[in-house]
DRENPATOR-708798 format. One record per atom (N, C-alpha, C): x, y, z; residue in one letter. Coordinates in steps of 0.001 Angstrom, whole numbers, plus 500000, padded with zeros to 6 digits. Example, Ala and Ser with C-alpha at 12.3 -4.5 7.8 and 13.67 -1.06 7.14 Angstrom:
513190494310507800A
512300495500507800A
513200496700507800A
512850497750507080S
513670498940507140S
512900500030507870S
end
This chain:
368206861264073731M
367138860780072746M
366469859423072870M
365470859236072697K
364533857688072707K
364759857073071230K
364703856157071568L
365141854647070175L
363938854745069649L
363703854698068334K
362350854518067687K
362119853203067978K
360852853024068291R
360382851979067943R
358772851280067464R
358827852356066238D
357620852841065297D
357342851383064978D
357937851203064358K
357497849417063633K
357172848165065057K
357848848207066120S
357493847074066855S
356280847592067540S
356330849021067704N
354766849030068271N
353678849110066854N
353729849428065787Q
353243848697064915Q
352460847509064879Q
353585846385064779L
353330845191064779L
353013844427066062L
352859844662067449F
352280845032068410F
350776845108068116F
350389846035067644Q
349256846119067732Q
348337845771066569Q
348974845184065534E
348791844292064714E
348461842705065573E
349249842070066174A
349412841148066489A
348246840933067315A
347711841720067964K
346717841750069219K
345976841497068971K
345128841480066834Q
344516841332066309Q
344004839869066240Q
345032839036066104Y
345369837830066093Y
345680836602067250Y
346421836997068090F
346788836615069369F
346256837006070623F
345847835968071577P
345728836712072654P
347001837444073700P
346456838966073882G
347160839727074115G
348935840523073317G
348747839732072013G
349155840111071201G
350451839109070997G
351030838017071762V
352053837086071931V
351477836016071864V
352869834914072011N
352428833668071861N
353002833056073059N
353529833724073832S
353479833420075339S
353468834655076839S
353322834428077510P
352804835958078356P
353545836673078529P
354985836278079363V
356188837148079896V
356240838198078548V
356193837647077329R
356705838848075549R
355989839924075881R
354659840055076686A
353650841093076435A
354475842881077045A
355587842472077875F
356250843738078125F
355240844130079385F
354153843645080058K
353487843734080777K
354345844258082220K
355163843828082509S
355815844232083902S
356990845232083669S
357065845660082196V
357974847054081965V
357484847858081134V
358361848584080810H
357885849681080011H
357051849366078316H
356350849913077963G
355992850123076360G
355340848440075949G
355382848837074854A
355417847517073997A
356305846712073596A
356365845073073299P
357741844425073307P
358539845003072186P
359289844570072048L
360734844597070690L
359862843435069951L
359705843265068628F
359825842513067515F
361315842263067015F
362075841120067212I
363749840869066928I
363259840249065504I
364058840876064762K
364454840223063593K
364988839484062944K
366424839576063488R
367594838850063714R
368576838703064807R
369671837658064857G
370551837616065746G
371507837330065218G
372553838148066235D
374165837435065782D
375244837825066852D
375916836757067615G
376649836557068257G
375889836826069799G
376391838491070378D
375653838427071459D
374682839832071197D
374240839911070006R
373133841143069607R
372156840491069363R
370778841371069315I
369546841402068879I
369489842748067833I
368261842797066705Y
368002843512066230Y
366629843600066146Y
366306844654066541D
364543845097066039D
364344845133065089D
362602845544064611E
362453845581063736E
362699846978063178E
363099847725063913D
363823849733063962D
365180849740063697D
365325848136063578D
367046848377062992D
368178849088064480D
367018848801066029N
368116849185066854N
368751847509067116N
370010847990067496S
371336846660067957S
371081846645069812S
371012845705070420Y
370943845028072059Y
371760844205072032Y
372892844793073068I
373429843729073665I
372431842721074670I
372404841128074265D
371238840488074598D
371568839791075729D
370946839382076959F
371227839038078075F
369840838183078306F
368691837917077552C
367879836933077420C
368123836179076841C
368818835622075639C
369352834510075173C
367807833648074846C
367146834030074580S
365752833107074326S
365698832591075695S
365887833129076704W
365722832603077972W
366918831029078205W
367693831385077675G
368498830317078195G
369336829757077020G
368449828826076200P
369408827983075143P
370547828583074430P
370645830060074161L
371626830181073289L
372826830572074269L
373491829461074774I
374711829376075838I
375757829857074491I
376026829482073352H
377087830111072235H
376824831205071650H
375251831872071783G
374732833314071299G
374522833270070151G
373539834337069713H
372738833883068437H
373574833763067344H
372956832820066176N
373309832612064933N
374499831786064761N
375199830998066024N
376430830247065655N
376801829563064821N
377898829701064399E
378004829281062750E
378268827520062751E
378898827093063581Y
379194825775063543Y
377591824917064135Y
376858825669064811I
375226825061064862I
374577825578063787I
375035826698063260R
373861826611061991R
374614826087060557R
375460825910060297H
375719824999059730H
375055823304059530H
375333823006061094A
374520821317061202A
373064821601061024A
372483822579061167V
371030822778060944V
370869822506059403V
371662823324058843L
371488823664057226L
371612822014056278L
372621821767057021Q
373197820013056113Q
372152819523056597Q
371232819527057839A
370177818664057986A
368944819072057162A
368649820381057464V
367477821122056172V
367471820169054991V
368898820636054355D
369315819956053099D
368538818456052806D
368361817673053918K
368014816386053350K
366344815742053745K
366061816977054223G
364409816795054796G
364294817109055895G
363417817948056536L
362483818380058008L
362181817379058683L
361533816187058605S
361194815366059765S
360823814189058913S
360722813264059298F
360301811968059098F
359581811005059906F
359245811143061001G
358724810484061590G
359144809129062114G
360683809037062030T
361080808022062236T
361817807979062761T
363036806829063414P
364206807075063942P
365287807506062933P
366543808385063599T
367451808775062555T
368886808445062982T
369927808448062340R
370948808486062808R
371510809405063832R
370977810697063472Q
371034811518064711Q
370861811694065763Q
369650810894065792G
369160810700067411G
370039809882067726G
370656808650067382V
371526807482068146V
372858808307068324V
373180809252067623E
374801809768067912E
374548811012068696E
373303811628069185I
373237812544070286I
373075811800071960I
371798810888071371G
371872809957072155G
372885809158073137G
373859808976072303K
375192808421072825K
376238809264073201K
375817810461072735L
376957811875073702L
376525811999074544L
375102811791075120I
374728812758076227I
374779811477077249I
374794810008077158V
374638809242078130V
376368808456078335V
377331808867077165D
378465808740077522D
379227809845078252D
378632810996078525N
379305812285079156N
378282812594080404N
377062811856080627H
376977812510081716H
376281811011082695H
377161810706083852R
377037809879084796R
375824809415084943R
374669810209085496Y
373007810007086153Y
372330809679084824Y
372401809550083641I
371868809436082661I
372038807889081965I
371029806928081958D
371663805706081607D
370685805637079882D
369612806456080400K
368789805849078780K
367660807420078940K
367353807975078081L
366587808859078104L
365656809090076758L
364733809866076532R
363906809752075535R
363640811291075017R
363389811547073888F
363828813136073483F
362311813778073674F
361813814719073437V
360130815437073543V
360503816804072356V
359495817890072692C
359746818770071917C
359612820094072647C
359964819785073947S
359831821484075096S
360204820950076529S
360304821308077136G
360551821208078337G
359579820962079293G
358168821739078753T
357154821703079915T
356518820183079089T
356936819426078102E
356589817819077885E
357748817130078596E
358637817395078380A
359264816403079541A
359236816528081091A
358794817434081400V
358673817111083154V
356991816442082888V
356483816862081753M
354898816156082176M
354688814454081830M
356189814178081314S
356422812726080840S
357090812504082062S
357910812778082719A
358578812493083895A
357783812361085371A
356623813287084967I
355700812955086390I
354987811717086296I
354210811521084603R
353591810098084499R
354825808973084644R
355834809515084675L
356876807914084542L
356957807651085877L
357155808605086794A
357215808698088267A
355737807647088536A
354998808614088515R
353526807793089067R
353209806053088320R
353897806195087023G
353461804793086510G
354528804062087194G
355525804082087416F
356577803405088361F
356209803155089532F
356076804230090295T
355569804003091993T
354547803413091705T
353448803952091100G
351916802884091315G
351407804248092768G
351657805401092851R
351131806308093356R
351013807610092696R
349855808266093451K
349706809496092703K
350200810656093012K
350414811264094036K
350960812674094561K
352427812831094292K
352192814129093897I
354124814671093903I
353899815852094972I
355329816353095358I
355619816989096027I
356399818499095027I
356379819327095105K
356681820517094075K
357378821680095476K
357966822643094839F
358346823769095826F
357812824873095381F
357338825777096507D
356932827138096273D
358168827616095694D
357852828631094420G
359027829328093984G
359691828343092419G
359542827248092451C
359897826360091111C
358415826517090458C
359463826347089160Y
358678826572087724Y
359103825335087168Y
357873824668086667H
358040823340085902H
357652823127084711H
357228824391083921G
356459824444082738G
354690824484083013G
354021824728081901H
352647824685082024H
351939823636082309H
352385822601083304V
351674821300083076V
350853821736084305V
349573821059084056D
348331821069084750D
348693821092086068D
349234819498086746S
349077819370088060S
350358820089088416S
351131821118087974L
352097821941088341L
352276823139088612L
351360823819087576L
350589824927087840L
349647825431089139L
350501824749090461V
349682825226091748V
350702826118092720V
349726826672093850K
350933827515094816K
350169826455096051K
351164827270097286A
350675826386098626A
349379827329098867A
348760826152099870G
347478826973100298G
348347827474101524G
347185827165102923S
347674828131104230S
348343826380105077S
349325826843105912G
350024825852106363G
350919825391106150G
352153824524106543L
353178824086106107L
353025823622105343L
352493821992105172A
352176821495104177A
350811821294103456A
350871822103102146T
349150821967101646T
349104821452100264T
348009820705100062F
347419820379098562F
347368821609097872F
348145821719096870G
348213822248095636G
346584823567095251G
346897824752094989V
345839825399094747V
345926825958093179V
345321825847092334S
345659826178091018S
345961827108090755S
346717827709089551T
346969829152089459T
346322829767088225T
345857828455087361S
345434829057085909S
343996828184086054S
343166829364085620A
341715828539084840A
341947827553083995A
340714826821084609G
340853825497083416G
341430824364084031G
342099824303085316I
342985823303085999I
341558822990087343I
341404821838086651P
340636821040088391P
341194821071089824P
340565821460090300E
340733821323091736E
341654820353092131E
340675818749092165E
340944817561092295E
342566816959091463E
342649817801090833L
343583817911090096L
345163818291091099L
344490819458091083A
345804820232091560A
346020819864093293A
344811819228093603Q
345459818788095235Q
345808817158094870Q
346165816878093811E
347588815919094041E
348607816287094080E
349165817524094315T
350311817978094102T
350008819015095658T
351576818345096519L
351736818988098023L
352691819854097733L
352660821038098067V
353353822849097894V
354120822610098951V
355463822681098657L
356434822828100342L
357502824172099969L
357437825359100835P
358169826272100859P
359870825333100765P
360732826081099955L
362463825872099544L
362779825865101295L
364081825223101052N
364681825408102363N
364669824579103503N
363236823789103398D
362795823454104729D
362474821861104721D
363853821448105555L
364149820021105343L
363022819380106484L
362735819953107868A
361701819825108613A
360345818965107696A
360167820243106824G
358501820271106365G
358823819283105326G
360008819372104381V
359692817567103926V
359432816532104847V
360192816227105829E
360490815283106160E
359112815304106817E
358839816039107508E
357521815909107965E
356081815449106909E
356382816081105375T
355212815637104741T
355060813958104695T
356878813855104161L
356996812303103509L
356342811300104683L
356621811477105890K
355793810619107046K
354393810380106974K
354268811713106898A
352129811920106849A
352196811406105338A
352404811358104488H
351921810690102918H
352894810009101699H
353668809222102566A
354988808507101766A
354276807437101022A
353285806812101329D
352524805754100631D
351858806437099746D
351780807232099944D
350620808145098412D
351819809020097338D
352964808890097880I
353698810003096711I
355215809094095815I
354324809461095046A
355245809491093559A
356713809766093375A
356786811366093600C
357881811731093690C
358027813201093706C
359472813614094323I
359851815281094966I
360214815754093214I
360129817021093371I
360160817481091855I
360611818629092269I
361969819210091938I
362559820167092290I
363813820780091144I
363179822172090640E
364830823039090208E
366281822445091241E
366946822317090448P
368023822204092117P
368658823497091963P
368557824700090938V
368872825666090897V
367748826634090185V
366638826764091111P
365544827545090778P
365625828559090333P
365570829124089002A
365783830182088133A
364040830527087243A
363499830848088089N
362283830714087015N
361386832063087981N
361715832176089357N
360882833219090199N
362357833716091100N
363503834735090248G
364550834930091268G
365347833813090847G
366762833901091143L
367631832809091327L
367720832422092861L
366742831293093009L
367166830800094998L
367835830127094921L
368896830275094976L
370392829416095139L
370133828827096185L
370015827126096664Q
369975826385097645Q
371126826175098437Q
370698826053099710D
372525825276100242D
372312823754099420D
373473823491099550T
373822822266099066T
373481820924100251T
373598820881101020S
372805820103102250S
371150820100101592S
370738820851101868F
368912820700101249F
369035820258100345F
369943819753098853L
369733818927098169L
370430817513098789L
371269817380099132V
371653815937099582V
370408815721100766V
370060816077101281W
369333815690102291W
367670815617101715W
367120816009100842L
366659815688099986L
366647814307099404L
367882814018098908R
368116812827098020R
367919811792099456R
368592811658100164K
368380810976101283K
366706810855102019K
366288811697101795L
364429811645102175L
363823810598101395L
364085810785100006C
363227810338099190C
364043808906099222C
365146808403099516D
365992807199099311D
364924806471100648D
364698807062102011D
364180806771102974D
362851806083103046D
362075807359101759H
360671806718102028H
360133806417100570H
361396805762099605K
361103805275098653K
360008805995097446K
360976807120097435V
360003808587096391V
361255808789095592V
360458808822094286L
361652809227093525L
361919810881093292L
363455810891093333L
363879812746092962L
363780812646091666L
363255813933090921I
363551814544089527I
363776816007089836I
365016816141089320F
365282817638089091F
365094817918087345F
364062819410087651D
364045819935086849D
365513820897086053D
366138820207085099E
367432821091084631E
366826821442083037E
365758821964083068V
365759822565081559V
366173823843081932V
367131825027082788I
367704825829082828I
368783825410083093I
369098824490084256S
370292824589084744S
371728823367083701S
370466822438083606G
371123821296082289G
371791821790081329G
373410821538081551F
374437821712080526F
375089823355080585F
374002823846081557R
374711825575081434R
375616825272082537R
375796824344083883L
376248824404084879L
377478823615084704L
377500823354083483G
378734821846083289G
377872820737082399G
378658820628081673F
377834819452080812F
377074818405082079F
376880817957083199E
376335817092083746E
374941817800084635E
375136819287084502G
374372820320085268G
374166820468086148G
373156820610087134A
373234820746088899A
373495819632089562A
373379818317088367A
373262816944089026A
374858816655089666A
375200817037088270G
377280816596088321G
377429818190089243G
377238819263089142Y
377841820155089664Y
377740820057091542Y
376442819403091944Y
376187819234093240Y
376593817716093629Y
377125816844092564N
377549815236092748N
376342814638093528N
375379814901093173I
373854814264093458I
373196813470092179I
373022812465092528E
372423811736091656E
370934811588091618E
370007812198090858P
368266812139091046P
368037810673089905P
366913810281090434D
366309809675089666D
365754809397088198D
365294811080087911L
364988811470086477L
365322812999086839L
365992813216085653I
366095814431084866I
365224814849084076I
365104816244083916T
364017817095082983T
365120817918081852T
364806817958080574F
366504818802079816F
364981819383079208F
366097820520079041G
365231821688077406G
366146822876076933G
366112823488076641K
367128824512076452K
368058824525075602K
368990824296076218I
370718824355075838I
370927822886074802I
369620822230075235I
370065820544074747I
369763820545073283I
368750821702072966G
368304821799071108G
369026822868070611G
370355823477071420G
371212824274070669G
370171825708069940G
369049825789070695G
368344827028069983G
366858826322069349G
367093825211068894M
365646824857068647M
364769823678069858M
363550823851068917P
362409823398070170P
362479822116070888P
363449821779071631V
363809820127072350V
363675820328073677V
363242818934074110G
363468818564075737G
363614817618075665G
364017816860076768A
364592815311077226A
364249814831078735A
363643813917078889F
363971813162079853F
364563811865080050F
365176811617081233G
366152810339081345G
366557810470082659G
367099808959082953G
367591809002084059G
368077807451084766G
367404806552085386K
368370805492085655K
367834804013084803K
368513803408083967A
367814802282083789A
366539801658083755A
366359801061084762E
365358800797085555E
363527801570085476E
364078803028085928I
363092803406085787I
362517803531084560I
363632804112083244M
363249804563082128M
362441803401081007M
363662801778081889G
362583801016081417G
360794800595081198G
360649801574081782H
358706801368082107H
358346802307080961H
359144803040080016V
358534803770079274V
358001803104077776V
356905803251077602A
356547802431076278A
357743802833074690A
357929801974074142P
357623800113074135P
358106799533075076P
359182799435075926D
359135798761076934D
358908798664077956D
357879799132078637G
356804799293079484G
355479800020079163G
354899799877080330P
353362800311080335P
352819802108080353P
354033802843080572V
353868804215080589V
354084804686079142V
353084805534078895Y
353204805630077371Y
353337807204077122Y
353945807500076068Q
354337808661075666Q
354897808689074587Q
354779809442073613A
354719809461071938A
354786811218071652A
355398811199070290G
355373812659069952G
356003812350068330G
355001813146067400T
355757812874066018T
356782813618066108T
357010814657066606L
358507815658065945L
359403815007067199L
359245814105067783S
360366813565069266S
361715813699068047S
362849814293068862A
364051813573067684A
364042814100066231A
363258814636065897N
363618815331064810N
364766816071063994N
365067815374062717P
366508815520062630P
367033816951062773P
366374818146062601I
366828819564062466I
367109819843063877I
366486819298064746A
366380819631066128A
367817818677066670A
368200817578066608M
368888816625066470M
370370817302066561M
370219817854065284A
371189818236064228A
371662819511065401A
370738820259065393A
371160821468066352A
371866821080067773A
371299820453068222G
371376819833069277G
372960819078069388G
373045818083068724M
374524817546068401M
375508819009068542M
375237819700068024A
376444820657067616A
376546821597069051A
376009821871069139S
375529822763070453S
376113822025071719S
375609820508071824L
376612819895072898L
378102819650072391L
378594819380071274E
379673819008070974E
380674820285071279E
380332821819071354L
381000822781071730L
380946822476073236L
380004822294074213L
380013822006075413L
381026821772075728L
381549820286074923L
382324819332075703L
383839819673075411L
384357821297074825K
385594821408074090K
385829821913075585K
387424821293075860E
387770821873077644E
388070823185077818E
387486823572079141G
387430824941079635G
386432825244079255G
385358825057078419F
384266826050077717F
383349826528079483F
383151825730080046H
382046826163081407H
382961826820082538H
384366826504082383E
385105827162083408E
385354828748082627E
385241828692081563S
385909830135080893S
384488830938081215S
383168830146080651L
382296831048080504L
381849831460082090L
382252830960082853A
381710831517084587A
382557832244085147A
384062832187084284A
384715832908085100A
384687834785084137A
383913834399083266K
383257835491082541K
382338836032083237K
381359835209083302T
380154836022084244T
380452836753085603T
381575835757085855Q
381876836350087292Q
382509837718087283Q
383067838101086361G
384178839370086250G
383136840986085824G
381801840558085069F
381039841013084959F
380025841838086016F
379797840147087005V
378834840802088052V
379524841398089424V
380724840939089293D
381737841472090120D
381651842764090157D
382110843367088633T
381859844696088882T
380927845790088704T
379751845006088747I
378747846012089210I
378370845589090575I
378690844838091488Q
378325844450092776Q
379628845439092885Q
380993845328092889S
381680846187093618S
381252847794093507S
380441847871092458H
379881849423092109H
378960849789093408H
377725848941093421A
376972848809094403A
377094849008095930A
378311847983095728D
378497847914097402D
379120849332097811D
380126849988097032G
380883851064097237G
380027852252097569G
378790851945096817K
377687853291097518K
376897852854098512K
376765851332098801G
376178850824099968G
374863850659099149G
374357850623098303Y
373064850397098009Y
372357849222098115Y
370885848997098530E
370235847573098771E
370168846641097131E
371130846221096972F
371193845483095973F
372317844422095452F
371918843521095117S
373079842148094826S
372554841498094122S
373561840943092884I
373354839688092441I
373667838584092521I
372574838041092318Q
373139836368092785Q
373174835818091483Q
374158834653091534S
374592834029090182S
375211833096090678S
375387831929089579I
375811830847089866I
376217830479088071I
377529829996087952A
378227829706086844A
377435831046085531A
376423830811084607S
376624831763083785S
375019832344083710S
374811832070085211I
373195832900085200I
373570834106086350I
372622834777086395F
372490835797087202F
371410836952087360F
370750837041088715W
369416837234088718W
369981839009089642W
369729840079089715F
369397841634089964F
368106841343091262F
368260841665092232A
368080841688093638A
367969842885093859A
367173843768094501F
367448845063094773F
367007844577096432F
367876844367096998T
368103843650098618T
369670843663098619T
370079843148099720K
371617843148100260K
371425841573100733K
370240841181101196N
369986840313101632N
370007838978100833N
370480837735101283R
370414836466100352R
369033836034100374R
368561835723099060V
367376835605099189V
367109833903098514V
366522833210099082V
366582831536098811V
364848831068099069V
364015832035099249T
362665831321099170T
361639832416098027T
361005832125097680A
360039833275096675A
359616834593097488A
359092834059098871D
358650835146099419D
359430836176100166D
361054835563099606Q
361492836895100005Q
361859838005099205Q
361183837585097730I
361343838593097356I
360246839737097511I
360715841333097355D
359884842330097807D
358883842474096304D
357583842525095844P
357213842583095047P
357307844279094791P
357394845082095810N
357688846481095448N
359036846991095101N
360021845965095208S
361668846226094166S
361213846151093032S
360292845748092071M
360046845433090813M
359838846565090209M
359571847212090804S
359558849356090036S
360561849803089829S
362001849264090553K
363318849479090392K
363553849161088982K
363337847484089231F
363897846923087761F
362947847364086831F
362050847890086767K
361247848517085458K
362012849142084917K
362396850468085936Q
362828851397085657Q
364568851056084699Q
365049850189085655L
366224849517085176L
366463849083083884L
365285848108083243H
364976847817082463H
364650848837080897H
363896849634081421G
363563850675080790G
364930851383080131G
365209851550081078E
366639852908080552E
367847851749079995E
367980850502080398L
368603849867079638L
368594849584078334L
367272849564077692L
366681849334076470L
367044850574075652L
366866851774076543E
367331853241075977E
369074853177075661E
369527852265076297R
371094852518076118R
372076851100075205R
370370850498074646G
370924848922073695G
371460847545074532G
370422847798075694I
371088846303076453I
369668845681076817I
369688844400076334Y
368058843827076641Y
368334842836077845Y
366990842906078546L
366930841777080133L
365725841414079566L
365214840219079876G
364160839982079981G
363469840572080611G
362049840781080025P
360856842023080590P
360557841438081972P
361134840703082942S
360159840474084267S
361561840445085218S
361315841354085913G
362651841392087099G
362492840079087977G
361538839318087966Y
361555837314088366Y
362340836675087413Y
363180837354086494E
363563836327085408E
365195836253085886E
365569835436085469V
367355835785085679V
367672836107084101V
369439836345084157G
369820836623082958G
370745835520082571G
371588835734081185F
372688834715080739F
373759835138080811F
374757834848080354V
376001835217079814V
376227834054078573V
376640834381077640S
376884833189076085S
378256833207076112S
378843832473075297A
380281832335074757A
380570833389074110A
378880834032073275A
379653835017072365A
379795836655072986A
379246836722074110H
379633837660074710H
381184838451074978H
381397839330074154T
382786839902074577T
382824840525075667T
384222840723076125E
384666842009076960E
384220843093076849E
384357843289075512E
383767844885075547E
382533845081075582E
381547844082075541S
380105844222075779S
379895844322077032S
380028843408077451L
379987843048079310L
380418844479079780L
381516844461079088A
382016846231080418A
380982847160080127A
380491847676078917T
379645848343077945T
378229848202078691T
378392847239079337A
376470846897079710A
376677847057081397A
377749846404081789A
378369846956083365A
378023847824083924A
378804849323082579S
378933850236082780S
377460851152083129S
376372850631082166H
375541851490081909H
374395850873083015H
374570849506083422I
373990849367084453I
374133850164086064I
375420849748086005C
376242850862087168C
375402852371086977C
375600852840086366E
374702854274086049E
373809854288086000E
372712853172085945I
371525853434086120I
371038853079087278I
371610852274088185L
371415852014089266L
371754853166090249L
372917853937089969D
372994855403090359D
371445856345090520D
371121856374089304R
370019856856088656R
368834856784090016R
368615855436089744I
367800854747090624I
367826855210091710I
368999855081093011H
368752854902093948H
369092856837094420H
369329857653093316A
369645858757093863A
367773859584093978A
366894858849093146A
365664858894093134A
364800859130094871A
end
């Protein structure tokens, strides 16, 4: 029996009259999977509920920030207390000072930081700061890493080893895209060659240390260690985009996990406890170039607004509880192992790549470390998996290139139920 989705379908038809594609962010349109998008009206714990009152075990978690699950009582209480005093002042607040202290005191690679309102804004500001600090124009990014919809980073590689970027969106001047050099992941020789050829022009290298926007492309630690060394050798700044990995791999994120100090780190997602927040931070010498202390201008009326700061403070306080990340990682590993053991036992071309509480389904047994290793044809299998899971009350992000997340709110019962359904559907997919 198919779930009724009449109200979601009706709302989607109405939404298309008002919004491009009926949505306010492209992937929400369900273009890569079956049917119209779900319209969600509430969430609680590890579940979301749509307008037709269907319940789903949620592994999207608002694309990552809900590490404590939906409608966490402690975070909600903090937000309501803040709301009671006002929504926004456009001034400094005590909440901003307190969360700043909490982060700096517990993150060895952050001397100072600046709050913004999104991960994209954090990356945009960090790139500007890197250019302002070094006096150079060009940047290096890696194919397969996503850094938000920043003009100079919405680029793909051209032909050859190291090429100037080609814009992937209309509205981005080619001359701007060409200030970005795009390299393949996991290719140190390519990085070294590019730095030797262009080092005097390159302000920074930016990378997701845990690339998690185009599959989960886990890199060798040695690759990240050598990136740090090459940046030092050529006096180029290293930026870790930790919008997804920040605070999820541990309070110090991927930088702490790999024990590598970047010059700047960008944050989003978890730092706001579900509210729209981002931040960038790093070494005091570099952050000293941000206005009003320095010449690199960055501003925002709603930056560090009291509601977002209250949510973020509560979220981060919960993360600092002893054993939080270890427990969540163990829970995730148990979920992953159950599914992987089943697939291995049946000899399926399937693997789950995972780190901490992040996972990604790949329809191959091979380790995937670069974007071009992902077989586009495998997305038809994800499409079937996604559709059948929805019918069984399990929600994954509506794209086979997106990762999934386990939250502290996921119960062992929910994880066992989800794993069982995933295994059954894998049987159906591989029997076809």
